[in-house]
Structure formats: C-alpha cells, structure tokens
C-alpha positions as CSV (number, residue, x, y, z in Angstrom):
1,M,-11.9,-7.3,-15.2
2,N,-15.3,-7.8,-13.5
3,S,-17.8,-10.3,-14.7
4,L,-20.2,-7.7,-16.3
5,V,-17.4,-6.2,-18.4
6,H,-16.2,-9.7,-19.4
7,L,-19.7,-10.5,-20.7
8,I,-20.1,-7.3,-22.8
9,L,-16.5,-7.3,-24.2
10,P,-17.3,-9.3,-27.4
11,D,-20.3,-7.0,-28.2
12,V,-18.1,-3.9,-27.7
13,Q,-15.4,-5.3,-29.9
14,E,-18.0,-5.9,-32.6
15,L,-19.3,-2.4,-32.2
16,L,-15.8,-1.0,-32.5
17,R,-15.4,-2.8,-35.8
18,D,-18.7,-1.8,-37.4
19,G,-20.3,1.0,-35.3
20,T,-20.0,4.8,-35.4
21,A,-18.7,7.0,-32.6
22,E,-22.2,8.0,-31.8
23,E,-23.3,4.4,-31.5
24,I,-20.4,3.5,-29.3
25,A,-21.0,6.5,-27.0
26,E,-24.7,5.6,-26.8
27,A,-24.0,1.9,-26.0
28,L,-21.6,2.8,-23.2
29,A,-23.5,5.8,-21.7
30,P,-25.2,3.6,-19.0
31,F,-21.9,2.2,-17.7
32,H,-19.8,3.6,-14.9
33,S,-16.5,5.1,-15.9
34,A,-14.6,2.6,-13.8
35,D,-16.2,-0.3,-15.7
36,I,-15.3,1.3,-19.0
37,A,-11.7,1.6,-17.7
38,D,-11.8,-2.2,-17.0
39,L,-13.2,-2.8,-20.5
40,L,-10.2,-0.9,-22.0
41,E,-7.8,-3.5,-20.4
42,G,-9.2,-6.2,-22.7
43,L,-8.8,-4.2,-25.9
44,E,-5.9,-3.7,-28.3
45,D,-4.4,-0.2,-28.2
46,A,-6.1,0.9,-31.4
47,E,-9.5,-0.3,-30.2
48,A,-9.1,1.3,-26.8
49,A,-8.1,4.6,-28.4
50,K,-11.2,4.5,-30.7
51,L,-13.5,3.7,-27.8
52,L,-12.1,6.4,-25.5
53,Q,-12.4,9.1,-28.2
54,A,-16.0,8.1,-29.0
55,L,-17.1,8.9,-25.4
56,G,-18.5,12.3,-24.4
57,L,-15.9,14.6,-22.8
58,E,-16.9,14.2,-19.2
59,Q,-17.1,10.4,-19.4
60,R,-13.9,10.3,-21.4
61,V,-12.0,12.2,-18.8
62,E,-13.5,10.2,-15.9
63,T,-12.7,6.9,-17.6
64,F,-9.1,8.0,-18.4
65,E,-8.6,8.9,-14.7
66,H,-9.7,5.4,-13.6
67,I,-6.9,3.8,-15.7
68,E,-3.5,3.0,-14.2
69,V,-0.8,5.5,-15.0
70,G,1.2,3.0,-17.0
71,D,-1.9,2.2,-19.2
72,Q,-2.5,5.9,-19.5
73,V,0.9,6.4,-21.0
74,R,0.3,3.5,-23.4
75,L,-3.0,5.0,-24.5
76,F,-1.4,8.4,-24.8
77,G,0.9,6.9,-27.5
78,A,-2.1,5.4,-29.3
79,I,-4.2,8.5,-29.3
80,G,-1.4,11.1,-29.8
81,P,-0.8,14.5,-28.2
82,E,-3.5,16.3,-30.2
83,G,-6.3,13.9,-29.2
84,M,-5.1,13.9,-25.6
85,G,-4.9,17.6,-25.2
86,T,-8.5,18.1,-24.1
87,I,-8.4,15.2,-21.7
88,I,-5.3,16.4,-20.0
89,E,-6.7,19.9,-19.7
90,E,-9.9,18.6,-18.0
91,M,-8.2,16.0,-15.7
92,S,-7.9,16.7,-12.0
93,A,-4.7,18.4,-11.0
94,D,-3.2,15.5,-9.1
95,D,-4.0,12.9,-11.8
96,R,-2.6,15.2,-14.5
97,A,0.7,15.7,-12.5
98,D,1.1,11.9,-12.1
99,L,0.7,11.4,-15.8
100,L,3.1,14.2,-16.8
101,N,5.7,12.7,-14.4
102,E,5.5,9.4,-16.4
103,L,5.7,10.9,-19.9
104,P,9.1,11.7,-21.6
105,Q,10.3,15.1,-20.5
106,E,10.1,16.6,-24.0
107,L,6.5,15.4,-24.5
108,A,5.5,16.5,-21.0
109,S,6.9,20.0,-21.6
110,G,5.1,20.3,-24.9
111,L,1.8,19.4,-23.2
112,L,2.4,21.9,-20.4
113,S,2.9,24.7,-22.9
114,Q,-0.6,23.9,-24.3
115,L,-2.3,24.2,-21.0
116,P,-3.8,27.5,-19.6
117,A,-1.1,29.4,-17.7
118,E,-2.6,28.8,-14.2
119,E,-3.1,25.0,-14.8
120,A,0.4,24.6,-16.3
121,K,2.0,26.3,-13.3
122,D,-0.1,24.1,-11.0
123,A,0.9,20.9,-12.8
124,A,4.6,21.9,-12.7
125,V,4.4,22.6,-8.9
126,L,2.7,19.4,-8.1
127,S,5.2,17.4,-10.2
128,N,8.1,18.7,-8.1
129,Y,6.9,17.0,-4.8
130,G,8.2,13.5,-3.9
131,E,5.9,10.7,-5.0
132,E,5.4,9.3,-1.5
133,T,4.8,12.6,0.3
134,A,1.6,14.6,1.0
135,G,2.6,16.9,-1.8
136,G,2.9,14.0,-4.2
137,I,-0.6,12.7,-3.6
138,M,-2.5,16.0,-3.0
139,T,-4.6,17.9,-5.4
140,S,-4.7,21.7,-5.5
141,E,-8.4,21.8,-6.4
142,F,-10.4,22.8,-3.3
143,V,-12.9,25.5,-2.5
144,R,-11.3,28.6,-0.9
145,L,-13.3,30.8,1.4
146,T,-12.3,34.1,3.1
147,L,-12.9,35.1,6.8
148,D,-15.3,37.9,5.9
149,M,-17.3,36.0,3.3
150,T,-21.0,35.6,4.3
151,A,-22.8,32.2,4.2
152,T,-24.8,33.4,1.2
153,E,-21.6,34.4,-0.7
154,A,-19.9,31.1,0.3
155,I,-22.8,29.0,-1.0
156,E,-22.7,30.9,-4.3
157,R,-19.0,30.1,-4.6
158,V,-19.6,26.5,-3.9
159,R,-22.4,26.4,-6.5
160,T,-20.1,27.9,-9.2
161,Q,-17.0,25.9,-8.4
162,A,-18.4,22.5,-7.3
163,T,-18.0,20.8,-10.7
164,S,-14.3,21.7,-11.0
165,K,-13.3,20.6,-7.5
166,E,-12.5,17.1,-6.1
167,Q,-14.9,17.5,-3.1
168,V,-17.0,20.2,-1.5
169,F,-18.0,18.5,1.7
170,A,-15.2,20.4,3.5
171,L,-14.5,24.1,2.6
172,Y,-11.3,25.9,3.7
173,V,-11.1,29.4,5.1
174,L,-7.9,31.2,4.2
175,D,-6.6,34.7,5.1
176,D,-5.1,37.2,2.7
177,E,-1.8,35.4,2.8
178,E,-3.3,32.0,1.9
179,R,-2.8,30.7,5.5
180,L,-5.3,28.1,6.6
181,R,-7.5,29.6,9.3
182,G,-10.4,27.3,9.6
183,V,-12.7,24.6,8.0
184,V,-16.4,24.8,7.3
185,T,-18.4,21.7,6.5
186,L,-21.0,21.9,3.8
187,S,-23.8,21.0,6.2
188,K,-22.8,23.7,8.7
189,L,-22.6,26.2,5.8
190,I,-26.1,25.4,4.7
191,L,-27.5,25.7,8.2
192,A,-25.7,29.0,8.9
193,K,-27.6,32.3,9.0
194,P,-27.3,34.0,5.5
195,D,-25.3,37.0,6.9
196,A,-23.0,35.0,9.2
197,T,-19.4,35.3,8.2
198,M,-17.0,32.3,7.7
199,G,-14.9,33.6,10.6
200,E,-18.0,33.1,12.8
201,V,-19.1,29.6,11.6
202,M,-15.8,27.9,10.8
203,Y,-14.1,25.3,13.0
204,E,-10.9,26.9,14.2
205,H,-7.5,25.1,14.7
206,P,-8.0,22.8,11.7
207,I,-6.1,19.5,11.4
208,S,-3.6,19.6,8.6
209,V,-0.4,17.8,7.4
210,P,2.9,19.3,6.2
211,V,3.6,19.0,2.5
212,E,6.7,16.9,3.1
213,A,4.8,14.3,5.4
214,D,5.1,10.7,4.4
215,Q,2.0,9.4,2.6
216,E,1.5,6.7,5.2
217,D,1.4,9.3,7.9
218,V,-1.2,11.2,5.9
219,V,-3.4,8.1,5.5
220,G,-3.0,7.5,9.3
221,R,-4.3,11.1,10.0
222,L,-7.3,10.6,7.6
223,R,-8.2,7.3,9.3
224,H,-7.7,8.6,12.8
225,Y,-9.9,11.7,12.3
226,D,-12.3,10.0,9.9
227,F,-12.0,12.8,7.4
228,L,-13.0,12.7,3.7
229,A,-10.1,15.1,3.0
230,I,-7.2,16.7,4.9
231,P,-5.5,20.0,4.1
232,V,-1.8,20.2,3.2
233,V,0.2,23.2,4.3
234,D,3.7,24.5,3.9
235,G,6.1,25.5,6.7
236,E,4.4,28.8,7.1
237,G,0.9,27.5,7.3
238,R,-0.1,28.4,3.8
239,M,-2.6,25.9,2.3
240,L,-1.3,24.1,-0.8
241,G,-3.9,21.5,-1.4
242,I,-5.9,18.5,0.0
243,V,-5.5,14.8,0.1
244,T,-8.8,13.1,-0.5
245,H,-10.0,9.7,0.8
246,D,-9.9,8.1,-2.7
247,D,-6.2,9.0,-3.0
248,A,-5.6,7.7,0.5
249,L,-7.2,4.4,-0.5
250,D,-4.8,4.1,-3.4
251,V,-1.9,4.7,-1.0
252,V,-3.3,2.0,1.3
253,L,-3.5,-0.5,-1.6
254,E,0.0,0.4,-2.8
255,E,1.6,0.1,0.7
256,Q,-0.2,-3.1,1.5
257,T,0.8,-4.7,-1.8
258,E,4.4,-3.6,-1.2
259,D,4.4,-5.0,2.3
260,V,2.9,-8.3,1.2
261,Q,5.5,-8.7,-1.5
262,K,8.3,-8.0,1.0
263,M,6.9,-10.4,3.5
264,A,7.0,-13.1,0.8
265,A,10.7,-12.3,0.2
266,V,10.0,-10.5,-3.1
267,E,11.4,-7.1,-3.9
268,P,8.4,-4.8,-4.5
269,L,7.3,-4.6,-8.1
270,E,6.9,-1.2,-9.7
271,A,4.2,-2.4,-12.1
272,P,1.4,-5.0,-11.9
273,Y,2.3,-8.7,-12.2
274,F,1.5,-9.1,-15.9
275,E,3.1,-5.8,-16.9
276,T,6.4,-6.7,-15.2
277,A,9.1,-8.1,-17.5
278,L,9.9,-11.7,-16.9
279,L,13.5,-11.1,-16.3
280,T,12.6,-8.3,-13.8
281,L,10.3,-10.6,-12.0
282,V,13.0,-13.3,-11.8
283,R,15.6,-10.8,-10.5
284,K,13.3,-9.4,-7.8
285,R,12.5,-12.9,-6.6
286,A,16.1,-14.2,-6.9
287,V,17.7,-11.7,-4.5
288,W,16.0,-12.9,-1.4
289,L,16.0,-16.6,-2.6
290,T,19.7,-16.3,-2.7
291,V,19.9,-14.9,0.8
292,L,17.6,-17.7,2.1
293,L,19.7,-20.3,0.3
294,G,22.6,-19.0,2.2
295,A,20.7,-19.4,5.4
296,G,19.9,-22.9,4.4
297,L,23.6,-23.6,3.8
298,V,24.4,-22.3,7.3
299,A,21.8,-24.7,8.7
300,G,23.2,-27.6,6.7
301,T,26.8,-26.8,7.9
302,I,25.6,-26.8,11.5
303,L,23.7,-30.1,10.9
304,K,26.9,-31.6,9.5
305,G,28.8,-30.6,12.6
306,F,26.4,-32.7,14.7
307,H,26.6,-35.8,12.5
308,H,28.1,-37.8,15.3
309,V,25.1,-37.1,17.4
310,L,22.8,-38.4,14.6
311,E,24.9,-41.5,14.2
312,K,24.5,-42.4,17.9
313,A,20.8,-41.6,18.0
314,I,19.3,-42.0,14.6
315,A,15.8,-41.5,16.0
316,L,16.5,-37.8,16.3
317,T,16.2,-37.5,12.5
318,F,12.5,-38.5,12.6
319,F,11.7,-35.3,14.5
320,L,14.0,-32.8,12.8
321,P,11.4,-31.6,10.2
322,L,8.9,-31.2,13.0
323,I,11.2,-29.1,15.1
324,I,12.2,-26.8,12.1
325,A,8.6,-26.4,10.9
326,A,7.3,-25.5,14.4
327,G,9.9,-22.9,15.0
328,G,9.7,-21.3,11.6
329,N,5.9,-21.2,11.6
330,T,5.8,-19.6,15.0
331,G,8.3,-17.0,14.1
332,A,6.4,-16.1,10.9
333,Q,3.2,-15.7,12.9
334,S,4.8,-13.3,15.4
335,A,6.4,-11.3,12.6
336,T,3.1,-11.0,10.8
337,L,1.2,-9.9,13.9
338,V,3.8,-7.3,14.8
339,I,4.4,-5.9,11.3
340,R,0.6,-5.5,10.8
341,G,0.2,-3.9,14.3
342,M,2.9,-1.4,13.5
343,A,1.4,-0.6,10.1
344,V,-2.0,0.3,11.5
345,G,-0.5,2.2,14.5
346,E,-1.3,-0.3,17.2
347,M,2.3,-0.4,18.4
348,G,5.7,1.3,17.8
349,P,9.3,0.8,18.7
350,G,8.7,2.1,22.2
351,D,6.5,-0.9,22.9
352,W,9.2,-3.5,22.4
353,L,9.2,-4.5,26.1
354,K,5.5,-5.1,26.2
355,V,5.6,-7.0,23.0
356,A,8.5,-9.1,24.3
357,R,6.6,-10.0,27.5
358,R,3.5,-11.1,25.6
359,E,5.5,-13.1,23.0
360,L,7.6,-14.7,25.7
361,L,4.5,-15.9,27.5
362,S,2.8,-16.9,24.2
363,G,6.0,-18.8,23.2
364,L,6.1,-20.7,26.5
365,M,2.4,-21.7,26.3
366,L,2.5,-22.6,22.6
367,G,5.8,-24.5,23.1
368,T,4.4,-26.5,26.0
369,L,1.3,-27.4,23.9
370,L,3.3,-28.5,20.9
371,G,5.9,-30.1,23.1
372,A,3.2,-32.3,24.7
373,L,2.0,-33.3,21.3
374,G,5.6,-34.0,20.4
375,I,5.9,-36.4,23.3
376,G,2.8,-38.2,22.2
377,M,4.2,-38.6,18.7
378,A,7.5,-39.9,20.0
379,Y,5.8,-42.7,22.0
380,L,3.4,-43.4,19.1
381,L,6.5,-44.0,16.9
382,G,8.1,-46.1,19.5
383,Q,10.9,-43.5,20.1
384,G,10.2,-42.7,23.8
385,A,13.9,-42.4,24.4
386,V,14.0,-39.0,22.6
387,A,10.6,-37.8,23.9
388,S,12.1,-35.4,26.5
389,T,14.5,-34.0,23.9
390,V,11.6,-33.3,21.5
391,F,9.5,-31.7,24.3
392,W,12.2,-29.3,25.5
393,T,13.4,-28.4,22.1
394,L,9.9,-27.5,21.0
395,V,9.5,-25.3,24.1
396,A,12.8,-23.6,23.4
397,I,12.4,-23.1,19.6
398,V,8.8,-22.0,19.7
399,T,9.6,-19.4,22.4
400,A,12.7,-18.3,20.5
401,G,10.6,-18.0,17.3
402,C,8.0,-15.8,19.0
403,L,10.7,-13.5,20.4
404,L,12.7,-13.3,17.2
405,G,9.7,-12.9,14.9
406,S,8.3,-10.1,17.1
407,L,11.4,-8.1,18.1
408,L,13.2,-8.2,14.7
409,P,10.6,-6.0,13.0
410,I,10.7,-3.5,15.9
411,L,14.5,-3.4,15.8
412,L,14.6,-2.7,12.1
413,D,11.9,0.0,12.4
414,R,14.0,1.7,15.1
415,A,17.0,1.6,12.7
416,G,14.9,3.3,10.0
417,I,14.5,0.1,7.9
418,D,11.1,-1.1,6.6
419,P,10.1,-3.9,9.0
420,A,8.3,-5.7,6.3
421,I,11.6,-7.1,5.1
422,T,11.5,-9.4,8.1
423,S,9.5,-11.7,5.8
424,S,8.1,-15.0,6.8
425,P,10.8,-16.9,4.8
426,L,13.6,-14.9,6.4
427,V,12.4,-15.4,10.0
428,A,11.8,-19.0,9.2
429,G,15.3,-19.4,7.9
430,L,16.8,-17.8,11.0
431,V,14.7,-19.9,13.4
432,D,15.6,-23.0,11.4
433,I,19.2,-22.5,12.3
434,L,18.3,-21.9,16.0
435,G,16.2,-25.0,15.9
436,I,19.0,-27.3,14.8
437,V,21.4,-25.9,17.4
438,F,18.8,-26.2,20.2
439,Y,17.8,-29.7,19.2
440,F,21.3,-31.2,19.2
441,L,22.4,-29.3,22.3
442,I,19.4,-30.5,24.2
443,A,19.9,-34.0,22.8
444,R,23.4,-34.0,24.2
445,L,22.1,-33.0,27.6
446,F,19.3,-35.5,27.9
447,L,20.9,-38.4,26.0
448,G,24.4,-38.0,27.2
449,I,25.8,-38.1,23.7
C-alpha cells in the first residue's frame, strides 16, 4: 500500500460507515483506479464491496482490473454474481478470462451464460489457452482494418471503437480470412491522404508470435522490437489477438519473482507471501533445505575422512571456514551472472565455451587475489606453515566455483530444466564439498601428511 493510500485509509473507513454511495464516489473520484485498488487491500471484505459498488461504472471496472486475481475472487464472493455481472461484462477480454479461470466451474459457466453471445464465446476461447503462452496473456480486443479501407474510413473506425479496445497506437490490417497482412500506426494513419487505402499505407510483413509461444518469448519479442503490442496468430496466420506492454510487464514481474525464489532455494509461491498458507510456505522452503542438508552431510562425511590430517596439522582448521566461504560465494556470483544473462537473452546454451573461458580466467585471477590475501592472513595468525596450502586451495576452489556456477545453469537449460534452480545455496553446497576435498588433498601434497 503506498503512502498516500495509507494516509487516507482511516478517512475512507469512516466514510464507509457513515457516508452515502454518492459521497463515497465523490470523495474517490480524484484518485487513480490503481490507488483505489491498493486501498481495497486494507479493508474488510464487506467494506471493500461497499466501496467498489459505490464507484461509477468506468472507475469500478478499472479498479477491479487493477486488483490481483485472487483478491478479485474474494471480492466476487462478497459482492455476489448479480452485483458482479456488469463489471464482468465491461472488463477487458483477457482480464475477464483470467477471472473466470479462477472461479468455480459452475459459477463461471453461469456468468458466461449471462454475457452477450460474442463476449461469452470470446471468454471461453481465451480460457482454453495455456496460462503461460501467448494465447493465455493476449486480449482479443484490437482494431481490425481491411486492405481496401481508406484512411478516412479507418480513422472513423478508430474513433468509434477506441474506448472498447486495449490500445489504438497500432492497427492491424486483415484480409477476408482474418489473416494478418499488415500494421498501420496511428500516427501514419493520421498523416495519410484521406483516400489512401490501408493496403497502400500499411507496413507489410508484420512481426507476430504464434499463439502457443511461451510468454517469456513473447516478452522478449516486445522488448527486442520496442513494441507497445504484438499480434498473436494461429498456425495459418489468422490473427487472434494482441499482447500489450502492460501484460508483458506483469509477466516480467511474475517470472523474475519466480526466478528469485528459485535462486533462494524456495519452490515458487503461487500466491503473494501473506496470502500463502503457513504450512504451504514451510513445505516449499523445506524441500530444498532438506536437499542442502544432505549436501552438508556429504561435506561432513568427507571432513570426517580427513580427521587424521586435521590431527597432524590443527592449524588447517583455522582456514576451513574461509576456504568454504570463498568457493561458495564465487560460485553463487557466477551462477547469478549467467542465469540473468540467459534470462535477458545475452547468452544461450551454445555460448558455453565462451562462458567457460571467461569464467576460467576470472576464477584464476580472483583465486590468485584471494590466495594472496590468504597468505597474508596465515602469516598474521602465525601459521606460515600452511600459507602455501591456503593459497593454492583458494586458487583451485575459486576457479572451480566460477566454472561450476556458470556451466551448471547452461547444462540444465540445455536439458530443458529451468536454470534458476541452480540457486546460490545449491551451488554453494556443491562447492563446499569440492573445497573440503581440495583443501585436504593440497594439504597432503604441501605438508607431506
């Protein structure tokens, strides 16, 4: 909740207790629908329902569309199907489909039957596409133009349809079979000669995405071409809808949240933190913690196997935490850099050799730097006898951390597995095991143990 909404919340709650619907609507008229949606989060269900119903229709629909789908379902229960009917009918096609997908089947079917035939059919079609595909995030609301339509006729169509469409900055020219033939920007349409046809002024060979394309690929296309919207077509080139920049931003937030959670060794949450049941939250964290505990057990078992080395050179124990931390932190850095690079399209599985070369050199340079510091620390602590062991172990483990942290995400991506699961804790756990092995093998070599 933003600070402005937080300040007015007490006044709104008082108004909801004592004011009329007209007074509520008048008080909230100056506020943006997104701020009113934030305000609803701080209210009880009955208060939120009363506030929403007091708003004018346009502001009511816009506010409802700014609410998370889970909260929409909750408010739906508070308002009831009759009160929600008008809102659902006026919602944008993609937002309506998302809500209907979350409602119980019987209730969703009842609402579909109340919609006009064309909108009901549209909602049913949109609901059938996969949630994380172009079809699942597109809207079917766009301005259709024809090849022989003149600029004057096209402008008139835009004028009559603009209020019911998601965007009118790009207009799409279709043939008689609904195949996408071209795109006309609003600016080019306005500047065109009145009698020029769309076939003459349109941009041919328009960029589009297939309806089954993954939502991340769609966002990548939008970013690459700097579009406000991108058309979605079926296998025969028929235009089905558009994905707009605001929906793409939602996908980016969703994907980044999921990746951050995976990289922290947490199974992705399906709902916001406070809306996730405590037991569900514990379960999603416990899975990877158990795996990492197993990695720790392996490290402990290896450490036990080298107990005789520790007994002969107790000074080695002083530097073991340093060795483990350096390797784990280096591996986590490399994994983060590579995962992010893959997410934004800077690199792919085919770049593994280039990545390996860079990380090998980075590891050697960083390892030498940290190794030199390790030597200084060894002499500072009066343990010069193990200085060489500390130096070469740091060079080896930092280099190994760089290589493992960078190549593991690429390997998983090539295998069709989300590279984000190579989380910082996981890489750190694997490098910890390597660090212990390297440390004691090098100790044996230099100390003759």
